[in-house]
C-alpha positions in Angstrom: 55.3 8.1 -4.0 53.3 9.7 -6.8 52.8 6.3 -8.6 51.5 4.9 -5.5 49.1 8.0 -5.3 48.1 7.7 -8.7 47.1 3.7 -8.5 45.2 4.7 -5.0 43.2 7.4 -6.8 42.6 4.8 -9.9 41.2 2.3 -7.3 39.5 4.7 -5.4 37.5 6.0 -8.6 37.2 1.9 -9.8 35.8 1.3 -6.2 33.3 4.3 -6.2 31.9 3.3 -9.8 31.5 -0.6 -9.2 29.3 0.2 -6.4 27.3 3.1 -8.3 27.0 0.2 -11.6 25.9 -2.5 -8.7 23.7 -0.1 -7.4 22.1 0.4 -10.8 21.9 -2.6 -11.8 19.7 -3.9 -8.6 17.5 -0.8 -9.2 17.3 -2.0 -12.7 16.4 -5.7 -11.5 13.6 -4.8 -8.8 12.0 -2.3 -11.8 11.8 -5.6 -13.2 10.7 -7.4 -10.6 7.8 -5.1 -10.0 6.6 -5.4 -13.3 6.6 -9.0 -13.9 4.2 -9.0 -9.6 2.0 -6.1 -11.9 1.7 -8.2 -15.1 0.8 -11.5 -13.3 -1.1 -10.2 -10.4 -3.6 -8.4 -13.0 -3.9 -11.6 -14.8 -4.9 -13.5 -11.7 -7.6 -10.4 -11.0 -8.7 -11.1 -14.4 -9.0 -14.5 -15.0 -10.7 -15.0 -11.4 -13.5 -12.0 -12.5 -13.7 -14.1 -15.9 -14.4 -17.5 -14.1 -11.3 -18.8 -16.0 -9.8 -19.2 -12.0 -12.9 -20.8 -9.5 -12.0 -19.4 -6.3 -14.1 -17.9 -3.7 -12.2 -14.7 -3.2 -12.4 -11.4 -4.4 -10.1 -10.6 -7.5 -8.3 -8.6 -5.9 -7.6 -10.4 -2.8 -6.0 -12.8 -5.2 -3.9 -10.0 -7.2 -2.5 -8.8 -4.0 -1.6 -12.6 -2.7 0.0 -13.0 -6.3 2.0 -9.7 -5.9 3.3 -10.4 -2.5 4.1 -14.1 -3.4 6.1 -12.4 -6.1 7.8 -10.0 -3.3 5.5 -6.6 -4.5 2.2 -5.1 -2.8 -0.6 -4.1 -4.3 -1.7 -0.5 -4.2 -4.1 0.0 -6.2 -6.8 -2.9 -8.0 -10.2 -2.0 -10.1 -11.5 -4.9 -11.6 -14.4 -3.7 -14.6 -16.2 -5.8 -16.1 -13.5 -8.9 -17.2 -10.8 -6.2 -17.1 -8.4 -5.5 -14.0 -6.0 -3.1 -13.8 -3.2 -3.1 -10.7 -0.4 -1.0 -9.2 2.4 -2.3 -7.7 4.8 -1.2 -5.3 8.0 -3.0 -4.5 11.3 -1.3 -2.5 14.6 -1.2 -3.0 17.5 0.8 -1.3 15.1 2.9 -0.2 13.9 3.6 -3.2 10.0 2.8 -4.4 9.7 1.0 -7.9 5.9 1.5 -9.1 4.3 -0.5 -12.2 0.6 -0.8 -13.2 -0.5 -3.5 -15.2 -4.3 -4.4 -17.1 -5.3 -7.5 -18.5 -8.9 -8.7 -20.0 -10.5 -7.7 -22.8 -9.0 -5.7 -25.3 -10.6 -2.0 -25.4 -12.4 -0.9 -27.7 
């Protein structure tokens, strides 16, 4: 009987750890996807601002479209000259992942 209780306790701990690790892994994947969405959105906005991509859309509107295609939403977008800075948000399990990216000419 004591062995059965011990085995049940070990299985409970193993299951709890597995669920916790799965949640942490999902959050890490979401953070990486959000970073990728921010990078892609900033590059799209900078390309539109520089004329590398011919479009009638505002660079920030283009950045928002790219972010949405990546499963994120643009929270902030600024374009100064040929440089774009974008902040995107993405949700996972009630939490929000935030990532910022900048694309364009180097500072200095």
